[in-house]
N, C-alpha and C positions, 0 to 999 in steps of 0.2 A: 523783536520776537514778543509775541503776546503770551502772557502766563494765564493759563486756565485754572481757575479755582472754583471751589464749590461756593455758591452764593455770591453776594456782591461785596465781599470783604476785600479790602485792599491788602495785598500781601506785604507791602512795605510797612504798613501800620501794624499788622499782626506780628511781624518779626520784631519791630520796635517794642511792642507791648510785651512780648515774650522775653526779650532781652532785659527790659526794665524789671520784670518779675524776677528773673534770675539774679540780677544785680541786687535787688532788694533782699531776697532770701540770703544771698551770700554775705551781704553786709550785716544783716541781723545776726546770723550765726557767727560771723567773725567777731562782732562786738560782744556777743555772749561769751565766746571763748576768751577774749581779752579780759573781760570783767572777772571771769572765774580765775584765770591765771594770775593776773596782776593783783587781784584780791588776796589770793593765797600768798603771793610774794610780798605784798604789803604787810600781811599778818606776820610773815616770817621775818621781815625786816624791822617792823615797829612794835610787835606785840609777842615776842618770844615766850613770855610767861603764859600767855593764853594757849599757845600751841603746845606748851609743855605740860598742860593740864593732864593729869593721869586719869584716864577713864576707868581703867581696871589694871591690875598689876601687869606690867609689860606692854601696855597699850596707851599711848598718848594721843591727844587730839591731832597732832601733826601726822602721826602714822596713819590715821584714818583719813584726814583731808588730802594728803599727798596722792594716794591712789585714786581718790575721788576726782581729782583734777584730771588725771590721765583717763579715767573711765568717762568723764564728761566729754573729753575730746572725741573719743570713739562714738559716744552717743550723738553728739552734734554732727559728726560725719555721717552716721546712719540716718539722721533726720534729713540731711541734704540728699543723700543717695535715694531715699524713699521719695522725697519730693521730686527729684529730677526724673526718676523712673515713672512716676504717676502723672506729673503735671507737665514738666518740660518736654519729655520725650513725646507725650501725647500731643502737645502743641506743635512740635516739629512735624509729627506725622500728619497733622491736620493741614499744615502748610503745603504739603506735597500733593 
């Protein structure tokens, strides 16, 4: 069965390139999340006095950084969703 595509682009190489882009984005975002999470856990394990620094009465650095770790996971997820919707899905549509 012959696959008809627009132009002289080999569909197999296009699929491979698209898969490589997706893997690269996923790995970069995963490494970013791991650095954020393990950085916070490292501070928690090895530098508790730093995290105990009082920024204002009732607010320590740990109370600020903890939610920022959670918010960063949502932000990285949003980055991936936006990339997938704009780049990956468009690439899939171009393959059809």
